[in-house]
C-alpha positions in Angstrom: 109.2 150.9 80.0 112.8 150.2 81.0 114.1 149.1 84.4 117.4 148.2 85.9 116.1 144.6 86.4 116.1 143.9 82.7 112.3 144.2 82.2 111.3 146.2 79.2 108.2 146.7 77.0 107.6 148.7 73.9 103.9 149.4 74.6 101.6 151.6 76.7 101.6 149.1 79.5 104.4 146.8 80.9 103.1 143.5 82.2 105.2 141.2 84.4 103.4 137.8 84.5 105.3 136.2 87.3 106.1 138.9 89.8 109.0 138.2 92.2 111.1 140.4 94.5 113.7 140.4 91.7 111.5 142.8 89.8 111.7 145.5 92.5 113.7 148.6 91.6 113.4 151.7 89.5 111.5 152.1 86.3 111.3 154.9 83.7 109.0 155.6 80.8 110.4 156.8 77.4 108.3 158.7 75.0 109.8 159.1 71.5 109.3 159.6 67.8 111.5 160.0 64.8 112.9 163.3 65.9 113.6 163.2 69.6 112.8 161.4 72.8 112.0 162.3 76.4 112.3 160.3 79.6 110.0 160.4 82.7 111.3 160.7 86.2 112.1 157.5 88.0 109.4 155.5 89.7 110.5 153.1 92.5 108.7 149.8 92.8 108.9 148.0 96.2 108.0 144.4 96.4 107.7 142.4 99.7 105.7 139.5 101.1 102.0 139.9 100.3 102.6 143.5 99.2 100.6 145.5 96.8 102.7 146.8 94.0 102.3 150.5 93.4 104.2 152.8 91.1 103.7 156.5 90.4 105.0 158.3 87.4 105.8 162.0 87.2 104.6 163.5 83.9 107.3 165.4 82.1 106.3 167.6 79.1 109.5 168.9 77.6 107.6 171.0 75.1 106.4 173.4 77.6 108.2 176.3 79.3 107.7 177.2 83.0 107.9 180.9 81.8 109.3 183.0 79.0 111.3 186.2 79.7 113.1 188.5 77.2 115.5 191.4 77.6 115.7 193.7 74.6 118.4 196.5 74.5 118.8 199.0 71.7 121.7 201.4 71.8 121.7 204.3 69.4 123.0 207.5 70.8 126.7 206.7 71.4 128.9 209.3 72.9 132.1 208.5 71.0 130.9 206.4 68.1 128.6 206.8 65.1 125.0 207.1 66.2 122.5 204.5 64.9 118.9 204.8 63.7 117.3 201.4 63.5 117.5 200.0 67.0 114.5 202.0 68.2 112.2 200.4 65.6 113.8 197.0 66.0 113.3 196.8 69.7 109.8 198.1 69.5 108.9 195.6 66.7 110.4 192.6 68.6 108.8 193.7 71.8 105.3 193.5 70.4 105.9 190.2 68.6 107.3 188.5 71.7 104.5 189.7 73.8 102.1 188.0 71.4 104.0 184.8 72.3 103.5 185.5 76.1 107.0 186.6 76.8 107.6 189.0 79.7 109.6 191.7 77.8 111.8 194.4 79.2 112.7 196.8 76.4 115.4 199.4 77.0 117.1 202.1 74.9 120.5 203.8 75.3 122.1 202.2 78.3 125.6 203.0 79.6 127.9 200.3 81.0 126.5 200.3 84.5 122.9 200.3 83.4 123.5 197.4 81.0 125.2 195.4 83.8 122.3 196.1 86.2 119.7 195.3 83.5 121.3 191.9 83.0 121.2 191.3 86.7 117.5 192.0 86.9 117.0 189.9 83.8 118.7 187.0 85.5 116.5 187.4 88.5 113.5 186.6 86.3 115.0 183.3 85.2 114.5 179.9 86.9 114.4 176.2 86.1 112.6 175.6 82.8 112.2 179.3 81.9 112.9 180.4 78.3 115.4 183.3 78.4 115.9 185.5 75.3 118.4 188.3 75.0 118.3 190.7 72.0 120.9 193.4 71.5 121.0 196.0 68.7 123.9 198.4 68.7 127.7 198.5 68.2 129.7 195.4 69.1 132.6 193.2 68.2 133.9 189.7 68.5 137.4 188.6 69.7 138.6 185.0 69.9 135.0 183.6 69.8 133.6 185.9 72.4 130.9 188.5 71.6 130.9 191.9 73.2 128.0 194.4 73.4 129.0 198.0 73.5 127.2 200.5 75.9 126.7 204.0 74.7 129.5 205.4 77.0 132.2 203.1 75.5 135.3 205.2 74.9 136.8 205.6 71.4 139.6 203.1 72.2 137.4 200.6 73.9 138.3 197.1 75.2 136.4 194.2 76.7 136.6 196.1 80.0 134.2 198.7 78.7 131.8 196.1 77.2 129.6 193.2 78.2 130.7 189.7 77.3 127.7 187.6 76.0 129.3 184.3 76.9 129.6 185.4 80.5 125.9 186.2 80.5 125.2 182.7 79.1 127.2 181.2 82.0 125.0 182.9 84.5 121.8 181.9 82.7 122.9 178.3 82.8 123.2 178.5 86.6 119.4 179.2 86.6 118.8 175.8 84.8 116.8 177.6 82.1 114.9 175.5 79.6 116.1 177.6 76.6 118.8 180.2 76.1 118.4 182.4 73.0 120.8 185.2 72.0 119.9 187.4 69.0 122.9 189.7 68.4 122.2 192.5 65.9 125.7 194.0 65.8 129.0 193.9 64.1 131.4 191.0 64.6 134.7 192.5 63.4 137.7 192.1 65.6 138.5 194.9 67.9 142.0 196.2 67.1 142.2 198.0 70.5 141.7 194.7 72.4 144.3 192.0 72.6 143.0 190.4 75.8 141.7 186.9 75.5 138.7 186.7 77.7 138.0 183.3 79.3 134.4 183.1 80.4 133.2 180.8 83.1 132.9 177.1 82.3 129.8 176.4 80.2 127.6 173.4 81.0 126.5 170.8 78.4 122.8 171.7 78.4 121.9 171.3 74.7 119.5 174.3 74.9 121.6 177.2 73.5 120.8 179.2 70.3 122.9 182.0 68.9 121.5 184.0 66.0 124.0 186.5 64.7 122.9 189.3 62.2 126.2 188.9 60.4 129.1 186.4 60.0 132.4 186.2 61.9 134.7 189.1 61.1 132.1 190.8 59.0 130.7 194.3 59.1 127.0 195.1 59.4 125.4 198.2 57.8 122.4 200.4 58.1 120.6 202.6 55.7 120.8 206.4 55.9 117.3 207.4 57.0 115.4 210.7 56.6 114.4 212.8 59.6 111.3 211.4 61.4 111.6 208.1 59.6 111.4 204.8 61.4 112.5 201.6 59.7 113.6 198.1 60.8 117.1 196.8 60.2 117.9 193.8 58.0 117.7 191.2 60.8 114.4 192.3 62.3 112.9 192.9 58.8 113.2 189.2 58.1 112.9 187.9 61.6 109.5 189.5 62.2 107.9 187.4 59.5 109.1 184.2 61.0 109.4 184.6 64.8 105.7 183.7 65.4 105.9 180.4 63.4 105.4 177.3 65.4 108.8 175.9 64.5 111.9 174.7 66.4 113.9 177.9 67.1 116.8 176.7 64.9 114.5 175.8 62.0 112.8 179.3 62.3 116.2 181.0 62.1 117.3 178.9 59.2 114.2 180.2 57.3 115.2 183.7 58.2 118.7 183.1 56.9 117.3 181.7 53.6 115.1 184.8 53.3 118.1 187.1 53.8 120.1 185.1 51.3 117.5 185.8 48.6 117.7 189.5 49.2 119.9 191.4 46.7 121.2 194.0 49.2 122.5 191.4 51.7 123.8 188.8 49.3 127.6 188.6 49.6 127.7 191.4 52.2 125.8 190.3 55.3 124.4 186.9 56.2 122.8 185.6 59.3 124.8 183.0 61.2 123.3 180.4 63.4 125.1 178.5 66.2 123.2 176.1 68.3 123.4 172.8 70.3 119.7 172.6 70.7 118.7 168.9 70.9 115.0 169.2 71.7 112.2 170.7 69.7 112.0 174.1 71.5 110.0 176.9 70.0 109.4 180.5 71.0 105.7 179.6 70.6 105.8 176.9 73.3 103.1 177.2 75.9 103.8 178.1 79.5 103.1 175.3 82.0 102.1 176.9 85.3 100.3 174.0 87.1 103.3 172.7 89.0 105.0 176.1 89.5 102.2 178.6 90.1 104.0 180.1 93.0 107.2 180.9 91.2 105.3 181.9 88.1 103.3 184.4 90.1 106.4 185.7 91.8 108.0 186.4 88.3 104.8 188.1 87.2 105.2 190.4 90.2 108.9 191.0 89.6 108.3 191.9 86.0 105.4 194.1 86.8 107.7 196.3 89.1 109.5 197.6 86.0 106.2 198.4 84.1 104.1 200.4 86.5 102.8 203.6 85.0 101.6 206.5 87.2 97.8 206.7 87.5 96.0 209.4 85.6 95.9 212.7 87.5 93.1 215.3 87.5 94.4 218.7 88.5 92.0 221.5 89.7 93.3 225.0 89.3 92.1 228.1 91.1 90.7 229.6 87.9 88.2 226.8 87.6 90.1 224.9 84.9 90.5 221.1 85.3 93.4 219.4 83.6 94.0 215.7 83.0 97.5 214.3 83.2 98.0 211.0 81.4 100.9 208.6 80.8 101.8 206.0 78.2 104.8 203.7 77.9 106.8 203.6 74.6 109.6 201.4 76.1 110.4 200.3 79.6 112.5 203.4 80.1 110.7 205.8 77.8 107.4 207.4 78.7 105.0 210.0 77.1 103.1 212.4 79.3 100.1 214.2 77.9 97.9 217.0 79.2 94.3 217.7 78.3 91.8 220.4 79.3 88.8 218.7 80.8 86.8 221.7 82.0 87.1 225.5 81.8 84.9 228.4 82.7 83.1 230.2 79.9 84.9 233.5 80.6 88.2 231.8 79.7 88.7 232.0 76.0 91.9 229.9 75.6 94.1 227.8 77.9 96.8 225.2 77.7 98.7 223.1 80.2 102.4 222.7 79.6 105.0 220.7 81.5 108.4 222.1 82.7 111.1 221.8 85.4 111.9 218.1 84.9 114.8 216.7 86.9 118.2 216.6 85.3 118.4 212.8 85.6 116.0 212.2 82.8 116.3 213.3 79.1 113.6 215.7 77.9 114.1 217.6 74.6 112.8 221.1 75.4 112.3 221.9 71.7 110.0 218.9 71.3 108.1 219.1 74.6 104.5 220.2 74.9 103.8 219.5 71.2 100.3 219.1 69.7 101.2 215.8 68.0 103.1 212.7 69.1 105.3 213.0 66.0 106.3 216.5 66.8 107.1 215.4 70.4 109.6 212.8 69.0 107.5 209.8 69.6 107.6 207.9 66.2 106.0 204.7 67.5 103.0 205.8 69.6 99.8 207.0 68.0 96.9 208.9 69.5 94.5 206.0 69.0 96.7 204.0 71.5 95.7 206.5 74.2 92.4 207.0 76.0 90.1 209.5 74.3 92.3 210.0 71.2 90.0 212.6 69.8 90.6 215.1 72.7 93.2 217.8 72.0 96.4 217.1 73.9 100.0 218.3 74.4 102.6 215.6 74.5 106.0 215.5 76.2 108.4 212.5 75.8 110.6 211.6 78.8 113.6 209.3 78.0 116.3 207.6 80.1 114.0 206.9 83.1 116.6 204.3 84.3 118.7 207.2 85.4 116.1 208.7 87.7 117.5 208.8 91.2 114.4 210.3 93.0 110.7 210.5 92.4 109.8 212.1 89.1 108.7 215.7 89.9 107.7 218.4 87.4 105.6 221.5 87.1 102.3 221.8 85.2 102.0 225.4 84.0 98.5 226.5 83.0 98.4 229.4 80.6 95.0 231.0 80.1 93.3 234.2 78.9 90.1 235.8 80.0 87.7 237.2 77.4 87.9 240.7 78.8 91.7 240.7 79.2 94.6 240.8 76.8 97.3 239.6 79.1 97.9 235.9 79.7 97.6 234.5 83.2 99.7 231.6 84.5 99.1 229.2 87.3 101.6 226.5 88.4 101.2 223.2 90.2 104.0 220.9 91.3 103.3 217.2 90.5 105.1 214.2 91.8 104.3 210.8 90.1 106.7 208.5 91.9 109.3 206.3 90.0 107.6 205.1 86.9 108.5 202.1 84.8 112.0 200.8 85.0 113.2 203.7 87.2 112.1 201.7 90.2 114.9 199.2 89.6 117.7 201.8 90.1 119.7 200.5 87.2 122.2 203.3 87.7 123.3 201.7 91.0 126.0 198.9 91.0 124.8 195.5 92.0 126.5 193.4 94.8 129.4 191.2 93.6 128.9 187.5 94.2 131.4 185.2 96.0 131.6 182.8 93.0 134.2 183.4 90.3 133.4 184.4 86.8 135.8 184.7 83.9 139.5 185.1 84.2 139.5 188.5 82.5 136.2 190.3 82.0 133.9 188.8 84.6 130.1 189.1 84.9 130.7 189.3 88.7 129.8 193.0 88.7 126.3 192.1 87.6 125.7 188.7 89.1 122.3 187.9 90.6 122.2 189.1 94.3 120.4 187.1 96.9 117.9 189.9 97.3 116.8 192.0 94.4 115.0 195.3 94.3 111.9 193.2 93.2 111.6 191.7 96.7 111.7 195.1 98.4 108.9 196.5 96.1 106.5 193.5 95.9 104.4 194.6 98.9 103.7 198.1 97.6 103.3 197.0 94.0 100.0 195.1 94.2 98.0 198.3 95.0 99.8 200.6 92.6 99.9 198.3 89.6 96.1 198.2 89.1 95.4 201.8 89.9 93.3 203.5 87.2 94.0 201.1 84.4 91.9 202.9 81.9 94.3 205.9 81.9 97.5 203.9 81.1 98.7 202.8 77.7 100.7 199.6 77.6 103.7 199.6 75.4 102.5 196.3 74.0 99.8 198.3 72.2 101.8 201.4 71.5 101.6 201.9 67.8 103.2 198.5 67.0 104.8 198.2 63.6 103.2 194.7 63.6 99.8 195.8 64.7 98.3 194.8 61.3 99.3 191.2 61.9 98.0 188.7 64.4 100.0 186.2 66.3 101.3 183.2 64.3 100.5 184.8 61.0 103.9 185.8 59.6 104.2 188.1 56.7 105.3 186.2 53.5 106.5 189.0 51.3 109.4 188.0 49.1 112.5 189.8 50.2 113.4 191.7 46.9 110.0 193.3 46.9 109.9 194.6 50.5 111.8 197.7 49.6 110.6 200.7 47.7 113.1 203.6 47.5 116.8 203.3 46.9 118.9 204.5 49.8 122.7 204.5 50.4 124.2 202.1 52.9 126.6 203.6 55.4 129.0 201.8 57.6 130.3 203.0 60.9 133.8 204.2 61.1 134.4 202.0 64.1 132.2 198.9 64.4 129.0 199.2 62.3 125.7 197.9 63.4 123.6 195.4 61.5 120.7 197.5 60.3 119.1 198.2 56.9 115.6 199.3 56.4 113.5 196.2 55.6 110.0 197.6 55.3 109.8 200.4 52.7 113.0 200.6 50.6 114.1 198.8 47.5 117.8 198.2 46.7 119.8 197.0 43.8 123.5 196.3 43.1 123.9 199.9 41.9 123.2 201.3 45.3 125.8 203.5 47.0 127.5 201.0 49.4 130.0 202.5 51.8 132.4 200.2 53.5 134.6 201.0 56.5 
């Protein structure tokens, strides 16, 4: 106990034998060990004639988070730069691992500039005092003058900071939320951009001692990925090693140090690509820290509702056709902006020998590959990470259609269910159609395609985060009233992305895989580097490399 009156005691109880009015004032309690210390809030002691001395202490547990929120972005299909392969597996893997650690995860693929700005805005809306915030980005990027820039898929060939998002600006906005921990995992290249000579000056950072940057490669270094075969999903270098450590109950910096050591022992990365850690974290903060909700239950519930808005799947539909056939329409989430729709025949009259229900006439806003729609397997439909056992009644024959880029949906999702059937006494096929509207599923409710209001506060002097600062009123508030009834509708017919064919499904939480890095590869593959700014990805699950591998540099 320490006070401003000079009274101190190194024990569980401070005793003042001869109490006088000189001992009134403010007292604090310090809890410490060899590694760090923590102070309680101030307790004021008032002493007067014949008064009873009372002091109350506010318990402060600095090892707990008020909540944990993560935004994961994986950009692959670039318009003017080399397309990437690994981000889809990396985002999916990290999504499932972070959900095991009670993170609220928003996972998004292939965002353009406006969508990335809006996604960051909504991410910031989920942050508050004491919340752990984690941002992971896999895609093309670069670093100029100490600032890191994430490239959206619509970045032009000669891109500058104006076309990208500055990570340090995002950190500035996170600090305004008084977050308990700020973690950035940047799985991208850090070479200098020759097209950009502007020195961006982000907003002034606060001294918060809770910032962690984990870079997949070093300053001014390229990052690579392995050429993958068609229909092959593999993690990149960073996630291949991170996934074995991220669930460990260690200080974040200690955990990333172990990841760096693992990468350093791998032949393919030694001398070419190395994890770099930058941090000013002073307390023992871990991604496994528990969430303390006792004193912030109202704000915690509000964040639950806000997060749930972006993860509402349509309820299962049962369609009755005039011919007597009944069709089930089901939905499963692969990512926050990718959904799989499946159709199943539930009932059909005996006189109908064959029938199938196919989906067509999707709006132009979303991305549906017509060649891969209405397929008999999820793999043929382009879904490499979902499996039939993740869906209700997996043994039932189904047709699958994958709908991507839901963040661009401007209106309710409407499509046509075409029933094709044949009677036993007829050779010609008969067709019946039903128009179905399922609302705005998953992240489409957030309207990420729309610009966000600009704040009055200033950001950086060059590239500012003003265009995606947190507005006073988010879409979350407008939707919270209608969400409570929709979110729990027909839960048995929805498949959560947290159980959608996870690459980590064979492992349980806090049981990291301990395979030595040289042995986690099986088949030699060439490394390829992007012609512009390559991405830090190499298969880390089923390939084996040696110094004789074909290694292409830029």
